[in-house]
All heavy atoms as an XYZ file, in Angstrom:
662
protein
N      -1.095     15.413    -52.400
C      -2.224     15.893    -53.188
C      -3.473     15.871    -52.311
O      -3.768     14.875    -51.656
C      -2.430     15.015    -54.445
C      -3.655     15.433    -55.203
C      -1.204     15.047    -55.316
N      -4.190     16.954    -52.300
C      -5.411     17.095    -51.511
C      -6.593     16.505    -52.258
O      -6.851     16.843    -53.397
C      -5.651     18.585    -51.222
C      -6.904     18.842    -50.455
C      -6.982     18.498    -49.121
C      -8.000     19.411    -51.069
C      -8.138     18.737    -48.396
C      -9.162     19.650    -50.368
C      -9.229     19.313    -49.022
N      -7.297     15.585    -51.617
C      -8.464     14.960    -52.216
C      -9.682     15.279    -51.347
O      -9.870     14.687    -50.284
C      -8.263     13.448    -52.324
C      -9.394     12.765    -53.062
O     -10.489     13.308    -53.188
N      -9.123     11.567    -53.534
N     -10.488     16.238    -51.783
C     -11.637     16.690    -50.997
C     -12.646     15.576    -50.787
O     -13.256     15.476    -49.724
C     -12.300     17.882    -51.683
N     -12.846     14.693    -51.782
C     -13.805     13.604    -51.641
C     -13.448     12.678    -50.497
O     -14.292     12.304    -49.682
N     -12.182     12.315    -50.396
C     -11.731     11.445    -49.308
C     -11.886     12.134    -47.963
O     -12.262     11.511    -46.970
C     -10.277     11.055    -49.511
O     -10.131     10.288    -50.676
N     -11.607     13.414    -47.922
C     -11.740     14.170    -46.685
C     -13.186     14.168    -46.210
O     -13.466     13.919    -45.034
C     -11.254     15.608    -46.877
C     -11.420     16.527    -45.664
C     -10.533     16.046    -44.523
C     -11.077     17.947    -46.047
N     -14.138     14.403    -47.111
C     -15.543     14.441    -46.726
C     -16.052     13.070    -46.299
O     -16.845     12.954    -45.371
C     -16.404     15.008    -47.849
C     -16.295     16.493    -47.975
C     -15.831     17.057    -49.146
C     -16.636     17.326    -46.928
C     -15.707     18.427    -49.266
C     -16.515     18.699    -47.034
C     -16.057     19.250    -48.208
N     -15.590     12.015    -46.951
C     -15.992     10.665    -46.547
C     -15.449     10.361    -45.159
O     -16.170      9.868    -44.292
C     -15.522      9.614    -47.577
C     -16.343      9.761    -48.861
C     -15.652      8.204    -47.015
C     -15.841      8.930    -50.020
N     -14.191     10.675    -44.914
C     -13.607     10.436    -43.594
C     -14.299     11.283    -42.534
O     -14.638     10.796    -41.469
C     -12.112     10.738    -43.600
C     -11.496     10.626    -42.237
C     -11.279      9.374    -41.669
C     -11.174     11.755    -41.513
C     -10.732      9.264    -40.398
C     -10.633     11.652    -40.247
C     -10.402     10.402    -39.680
N     -14.518     12.547    -42.828
C     -15.154     13.445    -41.862
C     -16.571     12.987    -41.544
O     -16.995     13.012    -40.391
C     -15.160     14.873    -42.396
N     -17.294     12.543    -42.540
C     -18.655     12.060    -42.318
C     -18.679     10.799    -41.482
O     -19.522     10.629    -40.607
N     -17.735      9.908    -41.726
C     -17.652      8.666    -40.962
C     -17.293      8.966    -39.509
O     -17.865      8.398    -38.591
C     -16.614      7.742    -41.582
C     -16.432      6.440    -40.827
C     -15.359      5.569    -41.440
O     -14.830      5.868    -42.496
N     -15.028      4.497    -40.771
N     -16.348      9.853    -39.307
C     -15.897     10.178    -37.959
C     -17.017     10.818    -37.149
O     -17.225     10.459    -35.990
C     -14.685     11.099    -38.031
C     -14.057     11.320    -36.674
O     -13.884     10.334    -35.936
O     -13.738     12.471    -36.350
N     -17.743     11.758    -37.720
C     -18.806     12.426    -36.976
C     -19.960     11.471    -36.692
O     -20.560     11.522    -35.621
C     -19.325     13.667    -37.730
O     -19.721     13.283    -39.039
C     -18.278     14.754    -37.805
N     -20.259     10.567    -37.611
C     -21.332      9.598    -37.396
C     -20.964      8.638    -36.275
O     -21.770      8.383    -35.375
C     -21.622      8.811    -38.692
O     -21.975      9.735    -39.718
C     -22.744      7.825    -38.493
N     -19.751      8.122    -36.289
C     -19.341      7.192    -35.234
C     -19.275      7.898    -33.885
O     -19.642      7.328    -32.856
C     -18.003      6.538    -35.571
O     -16.976      7.490    -35.637
N     -18.839      9.152    -33.890
C     -18.791      9.935    -32.652
C     -20.194     10.142    -32.104
O     -20.439      9.969    -30.904
C     -18.114     11.280    -32.921
C     -18.000     12.142    -31.709
N     -18.900     13.120    -31.425
C     -17.097     12.149    -30.700
C     -18.560     13.720    -30.285
N     -17.478     13.144    -29.836
N     -21.136     10.487    -32.958
C     -22.508     10.717    -32.521
C     -23.129      9.434    -31.971
O     -23.779      9.455    -30.914
C     -23.348     11.258    -33.678
N     -22.930      8.310    -32.645
C     -23.476      7.042    -32.156
C     -22.855      6.649    -30.819
O     -23.557      6.169    -29.920
C     -23.246      5.940    -33.192
C     -24.131      6.010    -34.426
C     -23.667      5.001    -35.470
C     -25.581      5.782    -34.066
N     -21.569      6.877    -30.675
C     -20.909      6.578    -29.405
C     -21.484      7.423    -28.281
O     -21.731      6.927    -27.179
C     -19.406      6.827    -29.513
O     -18.833      5.961    -30.436
N     -21.708      8.687    -28.556
C     -22.257      9.586    -27.542
C     -23.692      9.211    -27.179
O     -24.075      9.262    -26.018
C     -22.209     11.032    -28.019
C     -20.839     11.606    -27.975
C     -20.194     11.390    -26.639
N     -19.698     12.644    -26.142
C     -19.326     12.841    -24.900
N     -19.394     11.889    -24.025
N     -18.871     13.991    -24.516
N     -24.495      8.836    -28.165
C     -25.876      8.424    -27.895
C     -25.880      7.204    -26.984
O     -26.620      7.159    -25.991
C     -26.638      8.144    -29.214
C     -26.898      9.464    -29.945
C     -27.945      7.401    -28.949
C     -27.395      9.299    -31.365
N     -25.043      6.219    -27.279
C     -24.976      5.024    -26.442
C     -24.472      5.354    -25.042
O     -24.970      4.807    -24.044
C     -24.090      3.972    -27.106
C     -24.638      3.394    -28.411
C     -23.598      2.477    -29.059
C     -25.955      2.669    -28.192
N     -23.514      6.259    -24.946
C     -22.998      6.669    -23.641
C     -24.077      7.383    -22.820
O     -24.256      7.093    -21.636
C     -21.777      7.577    -23.825
C     -21.164      7.994    -22.509
O     -20.746      7.106    -21.742
O     -21.114      9.215    -22.239
N     -24.785      8.289    -23.447
C     -25.847      9.015    -22.743
C     -26.932      8.047    -22.273
O     -27.403      8.123    -21.132
C     -26.442     10.130    -23.646
C     -27.731     10.675    -23.069
C     -25.430     11.249    -23.824
N     -27.328      7.115    -23.131
C     -28.341      6.132    -22.746
C     -27.849      5.239    -21.609
O     -28.634      4.866    -20.730
C     -28.760      5.291    -23.947
C     -29.630      6.008    -24.976
C     -29.807      5.134    -26.209
C     -30.972      6.402    -24.396
N     -26.570      4.892    -21.604
C     -26.015      4.064    -20.536
C     -26.075      4.782    -19.187
O     -26.251      4.151    -18.150
C     -24.579      3.671    -20.863
N     -25.958      6.101    -19.209
C     -26.009      6.881    -17.978
C     -27.435      7.259    -17.568
O     -27.629      7.823    -16.484
C     -25.162      8.152    -18.129
C     -23.699      7.887    -18.067
N     -22.947      7.677    -19.196
C     -22.849      7.751    -17.018
C     -21.693      7.452    -18.843
N     -21.606      7.482    -17.531
N     -28.410      6.991    -18.424
C     -29.811      7.318    -18.132
C     -30.693      6.100    -18.421
O     -31.371      6.040    -19.444
C     -30.258      8.522    -18.967
C     -29.503      9.766    -18.633
N     -28.342     10.124    -19.281
C     -29.724     10.721    -17.702
C     -27.892     11.250    -18.766
N     -28.711     11.639    -17.802
N     -30.684      5.119    -17.507
C     -31.412      3.879    -17.757
C     -32.926      4.053    -17.918
O     -33.555      3.282    -18.651
C     -31.080      3.006    -16.546
C     -30.475      3.896    -15.534
C     -29.960      5.099    -16.250
N     -33.516      5.052    -17.273
C     -34.964      5.268    -17.443
C     -35.284      5.673    -18.884
O     -36.243      5.174    -19.477
C     -35.463      6.328    -16.473
C     -35.450      5.864    -15.027
C     -35.896      6.948    -14.066
O     -36.319      8.035    -14.517
O     -35.812      6.701    -12.854
N     -34.492      6.572    -19.433
C     -34.696      6.994    -20.811
C     -34.384      5.853    -21.771
O     -35.047      5.679    -22.788
C     -33.847      8.221    -21.142
C     -34.397      9.516    -20.586
C     -34.324      9.623    -19.076
O     -33.459      8.963    -18.464
O     -35.139     10.358    -18.496
N     -33.380      5.055    -21.440
C     -33.054      3.889    -22.254
C     -34.258      2.939    -22.297
O     -34.594      2.402    -23.356
C     -31.837      3.173    -21.669
C     -31.333      2.022    -22.511
C     -30.180      1.317    -21.829
O     -30.417      0.557    -20.887
N     -28.971      1.591    -22.276
N     -34.916      2.766    -21.166
C     -36.103      1.921    -21.108
C     -37.250      2.466    -21.942
O     -37.945      1.714    -22.636
N     -37.453      3.782    -21.885
C     -38.507      4.404    -22.705
C     -38.241      4.205    -24.187
O     -39.142      3.897    -24.960
C     -38.599      5.907    -22.413
C     -39.179      6.254    -21.074
C     -39.196      7.774    -20.907
C     -39.509      8.190    -19.507
N     -39.477      9.655    -19.357
N     -36.981      4.377    -24.564
C     -36.612      4.198    -25.966
C     -36.785      2.741    -26.385
O     -37.316      2.456    -27.460
C     -35.177      4.661    -26.205
C     -34.665      4.549    -27.635
C     -35.541      5.358    -28.590
C     -33.219      5.020    -27.711
N     -36.370      1.829    -25.524
C     -36.530      0.407    -25.814
C     -38.007      0.057    -25.992
O     -38.383     -0.678    -26.911
C     -35.920     -0.431    -24.690
C     -35.980     -1.922    -24.966
C     -35.392     -2.753    -23.833
N     -33.984     -2.451    -23.621
C     -33.490     -1.925    -22.490
N     -34.275     -1.642    -21.480
N     -32.205     -1.697    -22.390
N     -38.866      0.591    -25.109
C     -40.310      0.342    -25.215
C     -40.872      0.860    -26.532
O     -41.690      0.197    -27.175
C     -41.053      0.981    -24.038
C     -40.741      0.296    -22.705
O     -40.221     -0.845    -22.717
O     -41.010      0.921    -21.657
N     -40.437      2.067    -26.936
C     -40.914      2.633    -28.200
C     -40.487      1.762    -29.378
O     -41.294      1.484    -30.282
C     -40.381      4.055    -28.387
C     -40.870      4.686    -29.678
C     -40.345      6.084    -29.894
O     -39.108      6.223    -30.081
O     -41.153      7.019    -29.874
N     -39.238      1.302    -29.363
C     -38.739      0.481    -30.465
C     -39.444     -0.877    -30.490
O     -39.823     -1.372    -31.554
C     -37.207      0.324    -30.371
C     -36.546      1.680    -30.646
C     -36.699     -0.741    -31.329
C     -35.070      1.727    -30.351
N     -39.655     -1.469    -29.324
C     -40.356     -2.761    -29.271
C     -41.791     -2.634    -29.770
O     -42.281     -3.506    -30.495
C     -40.340     -3.309    -27.851
C     -39.013     -3.896    -27.457
C     -39.060     -4.463    -26.070
N     -37.805     -5.130    -25.745
C     -37.441     -5.443    -24.528
N     -38.230     -5.166    -23.501
N     -36.288     -6.043    -24.314
N     -42.474     -1.566    -29.377
C     -43.852     -1.353    -29.836
C     -43.894     -1.172    -31.354
O     -44.772     -1.722    -32.031
C     -44.461     -0.144    -29.130
N     -42.950     -0.418    -31.885
C     -42.898     -0.198    -33.338
C     -42.578     -1.494    -34.065
O     -43.136     -1.779    -35.124
C     -41.866      0.877    -33.673
N     -41.700     -2.284    -33.493
C     -41.347     -3.565    -34.110
C     -42.548     -4.510    -34.112
O     -42.811     -5.198    -35.094
C     -40.169     -4.184    -33.382
C     -39.620     -5.401    -34.070
C     -38.350     -5.872    -33.356
N     -37.901     -7.105    -33.928
C     -36.908     -7.210    -34.803
N     -36.269     -6.130    -35.173
N     -36.552     -8.371    -35.279
N     -43.288     -4.513    -33.012
C     -44.489     -5.354    -32.923
C     -45.526     -4.895    -33.945
O     -46.150     -5.714    -34.622
C     -45.064     -5.300    -31.515
C     -46.206     -6.245    -31.284
C     -46.657     -6.219    -29.837
C     -47.801     -7.205    -29.631
N     -48.236     -7.216    -28.237
N     -45.700     -3.592    -34.075
C     -46.651     -3.047    -35.050
C     -46.212     -3.325    -36.481
O     -47.035     -3.372    -37.399
C     -46.819     -1.544    -34.831
N     -44.923     -3.537    -36.675
C     -44.358     -3.800    -38.003
C     -44.192     -5.303    -38.249
O     -43.439     -5.712    -39.127
C     -43.008     -3.069    -38.134
C     -42.611     -2.803    -39.554
O     -43.449     -2.552    -40.405
N     -41.311     -2.855    -39.819
N     -44.857     -6.120    -37.441
C     -44.814     -7.584    -37.547
C     -43.400     -8.151    -37.450
O     -43.070     -9.146    -38.093
C     -45.472     -8.063    -38.852
C     -46.954     -7.736    -38.906
O     -47.607     -7.809    -37.839
O     -47.449     -7.419    -40.000
N     -42.552     -7.512    -36.656
C     -41.204     -8.009    -36.428
C     -40.239     -7.789    -37.573
O     -39.086     -8.214    -37.502
N     -40.687     -7.125    -38.623
C     -39.817     -6.876    -39.778
C     -38.875     -5.711    -39.481
O     -39.121     -4.910    -38.581
C     -40.656     -6.540    -41.008
C     -41.584     -7.656    -41.435
C     -42.452     -7.188    -42.584
C     -43.531     -8.213    -42.886
N     -44.522     -7.686    -43.810
N     -37.818     -5.622    -40.277
C     -36.908     -4.486    -40.132
C     -37.643     -3.202    -40.493
O     -38.546     -3.195    -41.324
C     -35.690     -4.660    -41.031
C     -34.750     -5.740    -40.552
C     -33.451     -5.733    -41.314
O     -33.064     -4.687    -41.857
O     -32.819     -6.796    -41.355
N     -37.217     -2.110    -39.863
C     -37.852     -0.822    -40.108
C     -37.410     -0.243    -41.444
O     -36.235     -0.315    -41.795
C     -37.485      0.195    -39.025
C     -37.941     -0.201    -37.644
C     -37.154      0.061    -36.560
C     -39.151     -0.820    -37.436
C     -37.561     -0.263    -35.277
C     -39.575     -1.158    -36.172
C     -38.775     -0.883    -35.090
N     -38.338      0.360    -42.142
C     -37.964      1.165    -43.293
C     -37.709      2.591    -42.793
O     -37.887      2.894    -41.616
C     -39.026      1.116    -44.393
C     -40.385      1.644    -43.939
O     -40.491      2.170    -42.803
O     -41.346      1.523    -44.708
N     -37.305      3.448    -43.680
C     -36.947      4.816    -43.297
C     -38.118      5.550    -42.649
O     -37.954      6.217    -41.624
C     -36.443      5.597    -44.511
C     -36.170      7.040    -44.206
C     -35.004      7.421    -43.548
C     -37.084      8.036    -44.544
C     -34.755      8.742    -43.237
C     -36.843      9.368    -44.241
C     -35.674      9.705    -43.588
O     -35.443     11.020    -43.279
N     -39.295      5.423    -43.232
C     -40.459      6.152    -42.716
C     -40.843      5.692    -41.314
O     -41.211      6.505    -40.464
C     -41.647      5.999    -43.670
C     -41.415      6.702    -44.994
O     -40.700      7.731    -45.001
O     -41.933      6.227    -46.020
N     -40.761      4.397    -41.068
C     -41.071      3.881    -39.730
C     -40.067      4.400    -38.719
O     -40.433      4.873    -37.642
C     -41.074      2.340    -39.731
O     -42.007      1.867    -40.702
C     -41.435      1.786    -38.367
N     -38.801      4.327    -39.060
C     -37.748      4.807    -38.164
C     -37.873      6.306    -37.939
O     -37.704      6.792    -36.818
C     -36.387      4.477    -38.780
C     -35.214      4.329    -37.839
C     -35.459      3.222    -36.846
C     -33.954      4.060    -38.615
N     -38.191      7.025    -38.973
C     -38.344      8.472    -38.877
C     -39.571      8.864    -38.054
O     -39.639      9.975    -37.543
C     -38.435      9.076    -40.285
C     -38.089     10.540    -40.310
O     -37.270     11.003    -39.532
N     -38.725     11.260    -41.216
N     -40.523      7.951    -37.901
C     -41.746      8.232    -37.163
C     -41.680      7.891    -35.685
O     -42.698      7.902    -35.009
N     -40.500      7.576    -35.165
C     -40.345      7.266    -33.745
C     -39.942      8.547    -33.001
O     -38.779      8.949    -33.025
C     -39.296      6.169    -33.542
C     -39.592      4.823    -34.206
C     -38.431      3.864    -34.020
C     -40.881      4.227    -33.677
N     -40.889      9.196    -32.334
C     -40.597     10.511    -31.742
C     -39.585     10.481    -30.605
O     -38.777     11.406    -30.480
C     -41.964     11.000    -31.256
C     -42.805      9.782    -31.144
C     -42.277      8.805    -32.143
N     -39.601      9.445    -29.787
C     -38.642      9.422    -28.679
C     -37.224      9.166    -29.183
O     -36.271      9.761    -28.676
C     -39.041      8.383    -27.624
C     -38.411      8.678    -26.290
C     -38.873      9.730    -25.502
C     -37.334      7.945    -25.824
C     -38.281     10.029    -24.294
C     -36.735      8.234    -24.617
C     -37.212      9.281    -23.860
O     -36.612      9.587    -22.664
N     -37.088      8.322    -30.187
C     -35.777      8.106    -30.809
C     -35.250      9.410    -31.388
O     -34.083      9.762    -31.198
C     -35.862      7.037    -31.895
C     -34.587      6.772    -32.685
C     -33.457      6.290    -31.780
C     -34.856      5.770    -33.795
N     -36.118     10.147    -32.055
C     -35.728     11.445    -32.615
C     -35.288     12.394    -31.506
O     -34.271     13.082    -31.632
C     -36.888     12.030    -33.415
C     -36.520     13.340    -34.080
O     -35.568     13.341    -34.893
O     -37.177     14.357    -33.780
N     -36.047     12.409    -30.406
C     -35.718     13.304    -29.289
C     -34.373     12.934    -28.662
O     -33.565     13.814    -28.344
C     -36.828     13.250    -28.240
N     -34.126     11.637    -28.493
C     -32.854     11.192    -27.915
C     -31.690     11.604    -28.819
O     -30.677     12.134    -28.353
C     -32.860      9.660    -27.698
C     -31.455      9.130    -27.414
C     -33.798      9.287    -26.560
N     -31.837     11.383    -30.104
C     -30.763     11.753    -31.044
C     -30.528     13.253    -31.055
O     -29.374     13.709    -30.977
C     -31.108     11.268    -32.446
S     -31.096      9.479    -32.622
N     -31.596     14.024    -31.132
C     -31.440     15.486    -31.179
C     -30.845     16.052    -29.892
O     -29.992     16.940    -29.926
C     -32.776     16.150    -31.475
C     -33.225     15.959    -32.896
C     -34.586     16.614    -33.128
N     -35.076     16.346    -34.446
C     -34.830     17.111    -35.504
N     -34.095     18.194    -35.373
N     -35.312     16.782    -36.687
N     -31.297     15.543    -28.746
C     -30.779     16.053    -27.480
C     -29.311     15.680    -27.299
O     -28.512     16.489    -26.840
C     -31.613     15.520    -26.310
C     -31.197     16.038    -24.961
C     -31.353     17.534    -24.764
O     -31.915     18.224    -25.653
O     -30.914     18.040    -23.716
N     -28.942     14.476    -27.688
C     -27.538     14.077    -27.584
C     -26.672     14.929    -28.502
O     -25.594     15.386    -28.105
C     -27.371     12.588    -27.919
O     -28.193     11.816    -27.046
C     -25.928     12.156    -27.758
N     -27.149     15.173    -29.716
C     -26.383     16.024    -30.635
C     -26.320     17.467    -30.144
O     -25.334     18.163    -30.374
C     -26.979     15.959    -32.036
C     -26.779     14.636    -32.761
C     -27.582     14.617    -34.057
C     -25.309     14.384    -33.033
N     -27.352     17.915    -29.449
C     -27.328     19.267    -28.891
C     -26.279     19.366    -27.785
O     -25.499     20.319    -27.722
C     -28.698     19.643    -28.334
C     -28.777     21.070    -27.825
C     -30.117     21.350    -27.161
N     -30.247     20.685    -25.883
C     -29.719     21.113    -24.732
N     -28.983     22.212    -24.711
N     -29.899     20.451    -23.622
N     -26.240     18.350    -26.932
C     -25.302     18.378    -25.810
C     -23.865     18.075    -26.225
O     -22.925     18.609    -25.647
C     -25.737     17.350    -24.756
C     -27.035     17.653    -24.030
C     -27.443     16.463    -23.168
C     -26.904     18.912    -23.195
N     -23.704     17.186    -27.196
C     -22.369     16.730    -27.603
C     -22.255     16.790    -29.123
O     -22.255     15.766    -29.799
C     -22.128     15.293    -27.130
C     -22.363     15.082    -25.683
N     -21.492     15.509    -24.713
C     -23.396     14.490    -25.022
C     -21.973     15.179    -23.527
N     -23.118     14.567    -23.687
N     -22.149     17.969    -29.649
C     -22.085     18.149    -31.099
C     -20.806     17.529    -31.660
O     -19.715     17.776    -31.139
C     -22.135     19.626    -31.446
N     -20.924     16.709    -32.711
C     -19.723     16.111    -33.311
C     -18.774     17.164    -33.891
O     -17.569     16.995    -33.848
C     -20.255     15.220    -34.426
C     -21.683     14.984    -34.105
C     -22.135     16.189    -33.339
N     -19.320     18.227    -34.431
C     -18.507     19.318    -34.968
C     -18.807     20.542    -34.125
O     -19.912     21.076    -34.153
C     -18.843     19.589    -36.453
C     -18.015     20.742    -36.988
C     -18.620     18.334    -37.293
N     -17.825     20.954    -33.336
C     -18.065     22.049    -32.410
C     -17.878     23.429    -33.014
O     -18.390     24.407    -32.504
C     -17.148     21.922    -31.190
O     -15.791     21.882    -31.635
C     -17.459     20.654    -30.409
N     -17.133     23.503    -34.103
C     -16.945     24.800    -34.763
C     -16.697     24.575    -36.250
O     -16.245     23.516    -36.661
C     -15.789     25.578    -34.142
O     -14.579     24.908    -34.393
N     -16.964     25.590    -36.986
C     -16.765     25.527    -38.441
C     -16.123     26.843    -38.870
O     -16.712     27.915    -38.673
C     -18.108     25.316    -39.155
C     -18.078     25.217    -40.656
C     -17.258     23.995    -41.082
C     -19.481     25.105    -41.204
N     -14.945     26.746    -39.421
C     -14.250     27.938    -39.891
C     -14.644     28.218    -41.331
O     -14.600     27.342    -42.174
C     -12.737     27.749    -39.804
C     -12.273     27.573    -38.381
O     -12.862     28.134    -37.467
N     -11.225     26.798    -38.184
N     -15.020     29.441    -41.582
C     -15.395     29.838    -42.953
C     -14.205     30.489    -43.630
O     -13.424     31.164    -43.017
C     -16.565     30.798    -42.919
C     -17.813     30.136    -42.386
C     -18.961     31.108    -42.414
N     -20.134     30.465    -41.871
C     -21.198     30.153    -42.555
N     -21.254     30.458    -43.836
N     -22.216     29.575    -42.004
N     -14.118     30.246    -44.911
C     -13.023     30.821    -45.674
C     -13.585     31.723    -46.756
O     -14.588     31.443    -47.325
C     -12.188     29.717    -46.328
C     -11.535     28.817    -45.307
S     -10.676     27.460    -46.073
C      -9.046     28.121    -46.093
């Protein structure tokens, strides 16, 4: 029996883990960019009094956004989509 809900949950989990793995791999191969990202996160954490980030704070980190977008551009989790 085909269960579309289970398929979408699995597919979403797989693409998310793939994207995170690729981001970490790209950062490991580019230590200068890793340092820039670390500096941005440390500055934001200091400005946030060491508390965990909420969505808006995390969304407001431009270098983090750039790293995520560039990694997804270079290594898309879903390379093709067949339409029916």
